N, C-alpha and C positions, 0 to 999 in steps of 0.2 A: 069978423075975420079972426079975432083973438079966440072966440069960442070954438071956431073950427080948428084952429091950431091946437088948442087944449085937447079937443076930442081926438085929433090925429095923434097927438103925443101920448095920450092915454092908451090908445089902441096899439101904438108901437111898443110902449112899455109892457103892455099885457102880452104882446106877441113874443117879446124878448124873454119875459119870465116863463112863458109857456114852453118856449124852445129850450131854455136852460133846464127846465124841469124834465123835458123829454130826454135830453142828453145825459143828465145825471142819472135818470132811471135806467137808461140803456147801458150806461157804463158800469152799473152795479156798485156805485160808490157807497151807497147806504146799506148794502147787503151785509148781514151778519153771517160769518162763516164758522162752521164747526168741522175742523179737519178730522178725517177718519181714513183708515186703511184696513183692508181685510186680507191678511196674509203677510208673508215675509218678502223682503225685496233687497236687491242690490243695485248699485249704479255702475254700469259698464262704461268706463272712461275711454278717452281718445277717439270720441265721435262727436266733434263740435257741431253745434247747430243742426241736430237731427230733426229737421222740421217735418219730415214726412216718413212714415214707415208703412210697409205693406208686407204681409207674410205669405209665402208660397204655401198653400194648403197641402200640396203634394209632398213637400219635404219638411215643413215646419221651420224653414230658414227665413229670417227677416231680411228684407232689402231696405236700406236706410239712405235717405237723401241727406248729405252732410255738407255744410258750408260754414266756415268761420266768419260770421257776419261782423263780429267785433273787430277782428283784424282788418276786414275790408273797410269798415267805417273809420278805422285809424289810418287809412291810406296805404295799407300794405297790399302787396300782390298776393292773391289767394287763389289756389286751385282747389275746387271742391271734389267730392267723391260720392260714389254710390257704394256703400259697404254691404257685405253680407254678415249677419250676426247669427252664429250658431248658439242661441241663448240657452238651449237645453244641455249643452256641454258644461262640464265643471273643470276648470274655469271656462267661461264663455269664450268663443273664438271669433275674432273680427278679421275679415278679409276685404281688402280694397278691390272691388270688381272692375274699377275703371283705372287702375294703376297704369295700364298701357294705352289709355286714351290720350292722345297727343293734342290736348287743347288746354293751354295754360290759363285761360279765363273761364274754365268750366265752372258754372255757378248754379248747381242744381237746386230746385225748389220742390214743387209737387212731383210725385212719381206714381206710376201705375204699372201693374203686372197683368199682361193678357196672355192666356194660354189658348193656342189655336186648337179647337176641338177636333180638327181633321187629323193633324199629325202630332199633336202634343207639344209643338215648338212653343217656346216662351219668349215674349216680347215685352221690353220695358220702355215705357214712355217717360220722358223727363222734361219738365219745364226748366229751361236753361237761360239765365239772365246774363248773356254775354255782354262784353264791353261794347260790341258793335250793334247790339239789339237783342230782343227777346225771340227765342226760337223754341220749338219742341224737337228734341232729339229722340230717335228711336233706336234701341239696341236689341240685339238678340242675346238672350241668356244661354250661354253654352258652358256647361260644367261650372267652373269657378271664375269665369270672366264674362264681361259684357262686351260684345262685338258690335261696334257702331254700324248701323244699317243706313240711316239717312237723317238729314236735318230738314225739318219743315219750317219755312219762313212765311210770314203773312203780315200785311199791314194791320190786320185785325188783332194781332198779338200785342195789344197796347200795354197791358199790365197783367200778364198771365200769372196765375197763382197755383192752380192745380189742374190735373189732367186725368182722364180715365180712358183707357184703351178699350175699344169694342171690336177691333179687328186688327190685322197686321199693320194697316196703315190708316185706320179710322179711329177717331177719338173725339171726345167732348172736352172742353176746357172752360175755365173761368178767367175773366179779367176782373180783379178786385175793384178796379176803377176804370172808367171810360177814358181817362186821360192821366198823364203824369204831371206832377207839380203841385204847388201850394194850393191851387184852386180846388183840387180833389180833397185835400185834407180839410179845407174850410167847409166843403159840402158834407164831409163826414160829421163835423161838429154840428152842422145844421140838420143832420139826419136826412140828407138828400141822397138818394141812391143813384150811383152811376155805374155799378157793377154789371157785368154781362156774362151770358152763357153762349158759347159758340160750338160749332161742330165742323170737323174736317172729314169729308166723305171719301178721301183718297185722291181727290182732284182739286177741290176748292174749299175755302173756309166761308162759313155763313154764321152771322150772329143771330141767335134764336130768341134771346130775351135781353132786355135792358132794364135799367132803373133799379137794380138790386142793391140793397144796403150792404155794401162790402161783400161781394161774392167771393167765397173762399173755397173750402173743400168741395170735391165733386166725386160722385160714385154712382153705380147702378145697382139695382136690386139683383138678387141671385137669378131670378127668372128673366132678367134683361128687359122687363117691361117698363120700369120706371127709372127716371134719372133723379138723383138726389143732390141738392146744392145747398151748402151752408151759407147763411147770411149772418155775418158776424155781428154787426151792429143792429141788425133786425132781430137777433136772438132767436132765430128759427131755422128750420131746414125746409126748403121748398121742394115739393114733389111734383115732377112733371111726367106726363105720359110721353113715351118716346115716339110712338107712331099711331096716329099723327101727333106731332109735338104740341103739347098743351099743358099749361099749369093746372094742377088738380087741387092742391091744398098746401098748407104749411103746418109743420109740426113745431109748436111753440116749445122752446127749451129754457127760456128765462135766463140765458147766459150767452157769452160771446163764443159761439160755436166756431170750430176751426175745421180740421180735416175729418173725413168720414171713412171708417173702415167697417167691414162686415165680418162676422164670425161664421163658424160652420153651420149654424142654425139660421143664418140670414139676419140676425139682429145687428143693428148699427151700433158702432162704438165711436165716440167722438171726444177728441181732446178739446178743452174749452178754457176760456179766460173769464172767470167770474167777476173780476174787477179790471175793466179795460184801462182805466186811468193808471192803475198800478202797473199794468203791462207796458204802457207807453213810457212810464218812468223807468222801468226795468230795461227797456230798449235803449235808453240813453246811458244808463250806468248799471253795471253788473251788481253793485252792492244793494241796489233797490230791489227788493224781492217782490215777486208777483205770484199770487196763488195759482196752483195747477189743479185742474179739475178733469174728471173723466165721467162721461155719461154713457149709459147703456139705453138704447131705444128699441123697444120691441115694435117693429113695424113690418107688415107683410102685405097689407091691403089698404089702399087709401080710403076705403069705405068704412074701415074700422079704426077708431081712435088709437093713436100710438101711445105706448106706455113709456114714459121717460123716468129713469132713476139715476141717481148719482152714486157711483160705485167707488169713487176715490176723490179725495180732496186734501190738499196740503196748504200750508201757510206761505209757500214759496220756497220751502226747504224739504227735501234735499235738492230739488230742481224747480226752477221757476219758468213760468210762461209756457205751459203745456200746449202743444199744437196738434198732437196726434195720439191716438190710443189704438193699438192693434192687439188682437186676441187670438191665441191658439191653444185650444184645450183649456187647461187651468192656468195658463200664463197670460199676463197682460204686460205689454211693452208701451212705455210712454216716452215720447220725444218732445223736445222744446225748440224754440226758435234760436236762442242765443247761448244756452248753457252747453257745457262739455259733458256728454254722457247720455246714456239711455237707461231709464229705470226699468228693471225687469222684476216684475211682481209675480210671485207664485201664490195664487189665490187660494184661500181656504175654501172648503166646501160650504156652499150656502144652505 
């Protein structure tokens, strides 16, 4: 009996050591960082918690999801916004597109811009963490305002993180976890995936895939054939065929990938967290800095290996906790989860 207990104890200890090693590896705790930047930049302030950014390719104007999470965590009432940033102007111009949206608990997270190919109308999808529950709000972009169209509710919006519109009322979304609460964070530590990918076809919501290690950003390729989903603790981007829905491959990124944007050439641009424990500490207190990282991924066909390159890295300054990188011509915009401001980088020619 004692021998059996010793063997069981040894196996348990080995399992704990193995799991701790997996977690440390995934967190990037031991990674050596060499900050670098190619070009000149400025930080445009008064845009707190610019967690997601997408750029209208027709106008070169950035749409920014903004929510002051530190004030919310401090117990203050906060109304978020979707801003337009005219970043090519000097000085840059910031406009609140949702100033007239009468919803005091508006808490935007992931956003997406869809342009109807039939009439050119523009539709903005917003993950909204309301006090009464999580919803997806759909707006029509008209001139310099967002006109609310409708709110989509579903029991499947458990922990929605990001959304990508594929029609006026159709969208894919991610749940970063399959449930809310402490058990989800424990599973994160144990590297047990509970994230999900879902689809709303205009009538009903369906969960398409489960068990993802922190499902985060989501987007589609320019040709519309493939769905892209960031797995933050999985340190990869999952590639799905849309029709019929099927997982095809994963793009290994070696870092905590967050939101996914595309440039005019179809390349992926990803904001990332190279040291996840540092980001968790930064989430608790602003003075703890978390490195910000931007990846460029050349991906066009799942049969051809993707090329992943790091185009920006800082030590947590001037902005910590990068969650998104959006590119237009030679401009790169980077947003963060908690900081005030958007980094606007004018890139040098490569």
